[in-house]
ROBAMI-290301 format. One record per residue: residue in one letter; y, x, z of N, C-alpha, C in turn. Coordinates in pm, whole numbers, plus 32768, in hexadecimal, padded with zeros to 4 digits. Layout:
% ROBAMI-290301
AYXZYXZYXZ;...
% end
This chain:
% ROBAMI-290301
MC84922527248C7E9226371DDC80F22DC7188;SC88E22FB717DC8B5236C712AC8B323EC717C;DC8A3245A713AC8A824DB717BC90B2534712F;PC93025A67166C99325FB7125C96C26267097;TC8EC263A707FC8BF26646FFAC8D525F46F95;MC8B325796FBCC8C525086F61C95A24F06F47;LC9AC24FF6FAECA3D24EF6F9DCA73255A6F3E;ACA4725D66F50CA7626426EF8CA4E26296E67;MC9D625F96E52C9A925DC6DCAC9F825686D8E;ACA1225006DDFCA5F248D6DAFCAEE24B86D8B;LCB29250C6DDECBB0253E6DC1CBB1258F6D40;HCB4C25E36D2DCB4326336CB3CB3725D96C38;LCADE25776C40CAC9251E6BCDCB4624CB6BB0;RCB8E24A36C18CC0624526C04CC7724A76BCC;DCC8F251D6C08CD04256C6BE5CCEE25C56B6A;ACC7E260A6B64CC68266A6AF7CC3526256A79;ECBD925C96A8BCB9C258A6A15CBD8250269F5;KCC3324D06A49CC7B24526A31CC1C23DD6A1A;LCBB323D46A6CCB5323676A5ECB7D22F06AB2;SCB5222796A8ACB6F22006AD5CB0C21F56B4A;LCB29219A6BA4CAD021876C17CA45215B6BEA;RCA3E21096B83C9BC20DD6B50C96D21506B12;DC9B421B56AE0C96F22286AA7C94B228F6B12;IC99922916B7FC98022F26BEBC90822C86C3F;AC8FF22486C64C89722186CC0C809223E6C97;PC7E0222F6C18C75522536BF5C73A22E96BFB;RC7A0233A6BFCC78D23CB6C01C78024006C90;LC7A123AC6CF2C79723D56D7EC71323A46DB8;VC6DF23EF6E1AC66323CA6E5BC67A23CE6EF2;IC65223646F37C65D235F6FC8C5F323B87004;TC61C2412705CC5BF24747096C59A24557126;RC5D923F07162C5BC23CB71EDC5A9233571F7;SC5812309726BC570227C7290C4F7223E724C;KC4E821BD7262C4732178722BC479216A7193;KC4ED21807156C4FB217870C5C4F022007082;KC4B2225E70C7C4A122E57090C45C22DF7008;GC49723276FA8C460232D6F22C49B22C56EC3;QC4E422636EF8C52121FD6EA3C5AF22276E7C;HC5E721DD6E20C67021F56DF4C6CE21966E3E;PC74521C66E65C7A5216B6EA5C7DF210A6E40;SC810209A6E70C851203A6E16C8DC206D6DF3;PC916203D6D85C9A020636D64CA0120406DD4;AC9E71FD26E1DCA3E1FAB6E8CCA3920146EFC;TC9C2204B6F15C9B420B36F7BC9FF21316F50;VC9F521536ED2CA3C21C86E9ECAD321B16EA9;LCAFF21376E8ACB8D21156E96CBBD21286F25;RCB7220F26F87CB9820FF7014CB9A2191703F;MCB3721DD7015CB2D2269703ACBA622B77004;LCBC822A36F87CC3922E96F4BCCBE22B86F84;RCCC922356F9ECD4421FE6FD8CD5A22357064;DCCF1223A70B5CCFD2271713CCD2823047137;HCCEF234E70D9CD1523DB70C9CDA623E770A0;DCDD12397703FCE5C239C7011CEBE23757080;DCE99230E70CECEEF22E5713ECEFC235571A5;QCE8D239971C2CE9024077223CEE5247A71EE;MCED92498716ECF2A25037133CFBF24E17135;ACFE02462711CD06C24377120D0A3244171AE;AD053241A7211D07F2423729DD09324B472C5;DD037250C729BD044259A72BAD0C025D67277;AD0DC25AD71FCD15125E071B5D1D125B071F9;ED1D325337225D24724FE726CD25E254972EF;MD1F125647337D1FC25AD73B5D22F263B739B;QD20126797330D22F26FF730ED2C326FE72EA;TD2EE269672A2D37C26897280D3D1267B72FD;QD3A2262A735CD3EB261A73DAD3EF269D7427;ND38026E6742AD37D2767746FD3DD27CA742E;DD3DC27D073AAD435282C7363D4C7280A7380;HD4E527897383D56E275E739DD5972780742D;AD53C2767748CD55B27837519D56D28187531;VD518286A74F6D52228FA7508D59E292E74C3;GD5C028F6744FD638291F7407D6B729027455;LD6B3289B74A9D727287974FBD72228BC7584;GD6C229147596D6B629597617D66D2907767F;GD62B28A07653D5E4284976B1D556287776C7;VD50F2826770FD4832842772ED42D27F876C9;PD3C328377695D36B27F27636D33127737673;VD321270E761FD2E9268E764AD2522696763D;LD20C266D76A6D17A266C76A1D14925EC7660;HD0D625F57624D098258075E6D076251C7654;PD08E249A763ED074243776A8CFE5243876DB;ACF85245D7687CEFB246076B4CEE324D47714;ICF3925397715CF2725AD7769CF6E259C77EF;VCFDA255477F1D02B25467869CFE424E878CA;PCFC425177943CF8424BC79A3CFEA245679D6;RCFBE23DD79DFD01623747A11CFFA235E7AA5;PD064235A7AF6D04C23437B85D01A22B57B9C;HCFC722A97C00CF9422247C23CFFF21DD7C73;RD02D216C7C40D09721227C85D05820B67CDA;RD06720C67D59D03620607DB5D0AD20317E07;TD0CB1FB47DFCD13D1F7F7E46D10F1F597ED1;PD15F1F797F37D1371F547FBFD1401EBD7FD2;PD0F31E89802FD0FA1DF88047D1831DD4807F;PD1B31D5A8063D2371D338094D2371D2C812D;TD2A51D598168D2B21D5481FAD2FA1CD38221;PD2D01C98828DD3121C1B82B5D3A31C3482DF;GD3FA1BD982B8D4871BE082DDD49C1BA68367;PD51A1B94838ED5371B608414D5041AD18428;TD4F21A8683BFD4C119FC83CDD42A19F483BD;GD3E81A6583A6D3571A658394D32F1A518303;DD3901A3C82ABD3751A28821DD35D1AB181DC;TD2F81ABD818AD2DA1B3C8147D3291B4D80C7;GD3731AEA809FD3C41AF68026D3781ADB7FA8;GD2FA1AB67FB2D2AA1A9F7F3CD2BA1A157F00;GD2EE19B87F4FD2F9192F7F1FD38419107EED;VD39818927ECED41B18667E9ED47118427F17;ED4E918727F18D54418557F86D58017CB7F72;RD57D177C7FDAD5B616F67FD2D64316F98009;VD69C16BE7FC0D72916BB7FE7D74E162B8002;QD78A16148074D7B7158D8094D847157D8069;HD86215148021D8EA14F77FF5D92814938054;LD9A014AA807ED9E7145080D9DA3813EB8090;
% end
């Protein structure tokens, strides 16, 4: 529901003008979706700003790790969202000498 323009305005109102969420929400206007022309709720503004702050904190942490790795002569760490993860497919179990695939519980006979 939020767009970059609404986020930028909310950040400006929060940081520069020190307004509360209840004061920010009526000043914003939704420009997309079925609620176009309406004002977001304070809860929506809270989520939007919290998501932005969380992303900024994650980016700052990643930058700190990169600076530390490069300072130690290491390779910069890529953001987890950028690094492709290999698809892990485990092969099916192969039957052993007794024909057991190893998937079940082994029974032990006690003498």
